[in-house]
C-alpha distance (Angstrom), angle and dihedral (degrees) to the residues before:
residue distance angle dihedral
M1 . . .
C2 3.85 . .
E3 3.82 92.5 .
N4 3.81 102.0 166.8
K5 3.74 145.4 -14.6
D6 3.84 91.8 -83.3
D7 3.77 91.6 61.5
L8 3.84 111.8 123.7
F9 3.83 93.0 -125.5
V10 3.81 93.7 46.7
N11 3.79 89.9 51.9
S12 3.79 89.0 51.5
F13 3.76 90.0 49.4
V14 3.78 91.8 53.2
K15 3.85 90.5 49.4
D16 3.75 91.1 48.2
L17 3.86 90.9 52.0
K18 3.81 90.1 52.3
I19 3.81 86.6 62.0
F20 3.78 85.5 59.9
N21 3.79 88.0 47.5
I22 3.77 90.8 -113.2
I23 3.83 116.1 136.9
L24 3.78 115.9 -169.8
D25 3.81 123.7 -148.3
K26 3.85 120.2 -140.9
Q27 3.80 93.8 -96.8
Q28 3.80 92.9 51.3
L29 3.79 92.1 49.4
K30 3.87 89.9 49.7
K31 3.79 88.0 52.8
F32 3.78 92.7 53.5
I33 3.77 92.3 48.8
R34 3.84 91.0 48.8
Y35 3.80 89.6 46.6
Y36 3.79 90.2 54.7
E37 3.81 91.5 48.6
L38 3.83 92.4 51.2
L39 3.88 89.8 46.9
V40 3.81 91.8 54.9
E41 3.85 93.8 42.0
W42 3.82 94.0 50.6
N43 3.78 93.4 39.5
S44 3.79 88.2 63.2
F45 3.88 90.6 71.4
M46 3.79 102.0 23.1
N47 3.79 137.5 36.2
L48 3.81 107.5 -103.2
T49 3.82 102.6 138.1
A50 3.82 141.2 -12.0
I51 3.79 87.8 -137.8
T52 3.81 115.8 79.9
N53 3.78 104.6 142.6
C54 3.84 108.3 113.0
E55 3.77 96.5 -128.7
E56 3.82 92.9 49.0
V57 3.83 95.2 45.3
L58 3.77 90.2 51.3
K59 3.75 92.9 48.7
K60 3.77 105.4 31.3
H61 3.82 99.6 36.1
F62 3.82 111.0 21.3
L63 3.76 101.6 31.1
D64 3.84 91.7 39.1
S65 3.74 90.7 51.5
L66 3.79 91.5 53.7
S67 3.83 92.8 49.9
I68 3.80 86.5 95.0
I69 3.73 83.2 90.0
K70 3.83 87.1 72.6
A71 3.82 87.7 67.5
F72 3.78 99.8 33.2
P73 3.83 108.1 30.9
N74 3.84 91.3 171.4
L75 3.80 93.7 57.7
C76 3.84 90.1 114.8
Y77 3.80 88.4 64.7
I78 3.75 95.3 50.5
S79 3.80 122.6 93.8
G80 3.76 95.4 -174.8
S81 3.82 134.2 119.4
L82 3.73 133.1 -86.7
I83 3.84 134.7 -173.8
D84 3.80 123.4 -159.2
I85 3.84 112.4 -152.4
G86 3.83 117.7 -154.2
T87 3.77 89.7 4.6
G88 3.79 96.2 172.2
A89 3.82 107.6 179.7
G90 3.86 89.6 4.1
F91 3.80 102.5 -76.7
P92 2.96 122.6 -179.5
G93 3.82 96.9 -7.5
I94 3.76 102.0 64.9
P95 3.87 97.5 46.2
I96 3.81 87.3 48.0
K97 3.76 91.3 51.8
I98 3.80 93.1 49.7
V99 3.79 93.7 53.1
F100 3.88 97.0 33.9
P101 3.83 103.5 36.6
D102 3.80 94.9 169.0
L103 3.77 91.8 68.4
K104 3.87 116.1 97.6
I105 3.78 105.3 -134.3
V106 3.81 136.7 -166.8
L107 3.77 121.0 -167.2
L108 3.85 116.8 -157.2
D109 3.75 126.4 -168.7
S110 3.79 134.0 160.7
L111 3.84 95.2 -138.7
N112 3.73 117.2 77.3
K113 3.83 94.9 -155.7
R114 3.78 89.0 59.7
V115 3.79 89.7 50.1
Q116 3.79 88.7 53.6
F117 3.75 89.4 54.6
L118 3.83 91.6 48.6
N119 3.78 91.4 52.0
K120 3.84 89.6 51.2
V121 3.81 89.5 52.6
I122 3.75 92.6 46.8
D123 3.77 90.9 50.1
E124 3.84 96.2 44.9
L125 3.76 94.4 46.2
Q126 3.85 91.2 44.3
L127 3.76 92.2 -129.9
E128 3.83 117.0 176.5
N129 3.81 132.3 -152.0
I130 3.80 93.6 20.7
L131 3.79 125.7 115.0
A132 3.83 131.6 -172.6
F133 3.81 117.6 -148.1
H134 3.81 129.9 -168.2
G135 3.81 113.8 -139.9
R136 3.75 149.9 68.1
A137 3.76 123.5 -60.7
E138 3.82 89.5 -131.3
D139 3.80 89.0 62.9
Y140 3.77 102.1 38.2
A141 3.80 93.5 48.2
R142 3.83 87.9 66.9
F143 3.82 93.4 59.4
D144 3.81 108.6 103.9
E145 3.83 92.6 -138.4
L146 3.80 91.4 57.2
R147 3.86 106.0 29.8
E148 3.75 112.7 100.4
S149 3.81 91.8 -11.5
F150 3.87 103.8 113.4
D151 3.77 131.6 87.7
F152 3.80 91.4 -153.1
C153 3.82 136.0 22.8
V154 3.79 117.0 -169.5
S155 3.75 132.7 -176.0
R156 3.77 136.1 178.7
A157 3.87 89.5 178.5
V158 3.79 117.7 136.6
A159 3.83 102.1 -116.2
N160 3.77 136.6 111.6
L161 3.77 116.8 -85.1
G162 3.84 94.6 -111.6
T163 3.83 93.1 55.6
L164 3.79 92.1 44.1
S165 3.79 90.8 50.8
E166 3.83 90.6 56.7
Y167 3.78 89.4 49.6
C168 3.82 96.3 45.6
I169 3.79 114.7 26.7
P170 3.88 93.6 65.3
F171 3.80 88.1 64.8
I172 3.77 96.9 55.2
K173 3.80 126.5 93.7
K174 3.79 116.6 -128.7
N175 3.81 108.6 -80.3
G176 3.79 88.0 22.6
Y177 3.80 124.6 121.5
F178 3.80 139.2 -119.5
I179 3.80 112.3 -155.3
S180 3.79 117.2 -166.4
Y181 3.74 115.5 -165.0
K182 3.82 109.7 -141.8
S183 3.81 132.9 -179.9
D184 3.82 96.2 -161.5
K185 3.75 138.6 49.2
I186 3.78 106.3 -91.8
A187 3.78 109.8 -168.0
E188 3.83 94.2 130.3
E189 3.79 91.7 42.2
Y190 3.85 90.3 53.2
N191 3.80 91.9 48.4
N192 3.80 89.2 53.8
A193 3.82 90.1 47.5
K194 3.86 99.6 46.0
K195 3.83 96.1 96.5
A196 3.77 92.6 46.3
I197 3.73 92.5 50.2
E198 3.82 92.1 50.6
I199 3.83 94.8 45.5
L200 3.78 90.5 50.7
G201 3.81 93.1 53.4
G202 3.76 99.0 -99.4
E203 3.77 135.2 125.4
Y204 3.77 129.7 -162.0
E205 3.81 109.0 -109.0
R206 3.81 108.6 169.2
E207 3.78 149.5 -47.8
V208 3.73 125.2 -122.5
E209 3.81 110.7 -155.0
F210 3.82 121.4 -172.2
E211 3.79 145.4 134.1
L212 3.78 120.0 -107.9
P213 3.81 108.8 -103.5
N214 3.80 116.3 -79.7
S215 3.80 93.0 3.7
D216 3.77 142.5 79.9
I217 3.83 92.2 -121.6
Y218 3.79 108.8 133.8
R219 3.79 120.0 -143.4
N220 3.77 134.0 179.9
L221 3.83 123.7 -166.0
F222 3.84 103.9 -158.9
I223 3.77 108.5 -159.3
I224 3.79 126.0 -157.1
K225 3.79 122.5 -177.0
K226 3.80 121.8 -149.4
V227 3.81 107.9 -125.6
N228 3.82 101.4 160.7
N229 3.74 135.9 27.4
T230 3.80 116.5 -92.1
P231 3.88 113.9 -107.1
V232 3.81 109.9 -105.1
K233 3.84 90.8 -117.8
Y234 3.80 90.3 69.3
P235 2.94 135.3 118.0
R236 3.80 93.3 39.3
K237 3.77 121.7 -142.7
A238 3.77 121.0 -63.3
G239 3.83 115.1 -64.5
L240 3.76 98.2 15.4
P241 3.83 97.2 94.6
V242 3.85 87.7 59.7
K243 3.78 99.7 37.4
K244 3.82 98.0 40.8
P245 3.86 110.4 20.3
I246 3.81 116.7 -165.9
L247 3.80 106.1 -95.1
């Protein structure tokens, strides 16, 4: 267990974050420890994550979530908005919120039980300007208050880039960014998604490839910039982005 700030794994987590130029204060560190405790507690009666070992959660979930700083090093100076699609147990949205409290964040997940967990975490950690919604991206992206209203859309969801683009790009403002967290090189996946990205109003900007600090864990932040408004027909109704990707 990650019992206190003197724990070996917690100290390693703090050192790893410094490599990302992230320095936690005492309250932020306490929030991460409590988040971990809640994750393990709730995971005992519902499926939130296959990873529960303290060291692995800190590295593969918390640190990985915060790797967005590799792509946007000035995030700490931004008071914009971010939506996390398919957030699951709150990754990357909640770690981002803990470290960058000025960001307004929406967490979206299709399983209500996970949303109940997210609300528990938000309450216990006393996080402000963060909401957790239950539902599908295909449905929420059609709501006027959410459609094309975010500066950033992030997702660690396991899906191909074309499908993720249809889920995510409709939420982004023009000149905003969709950041897809990937664990493999995706040249072929991107080639298959090019048309979808263009149709949805996006444009490939760059990839940020790296290994998580003090590990051989490869990560790729695939970044798409929103350059045009998304046509009103997208996203299509629930299920179609997976069954019939835009080709």
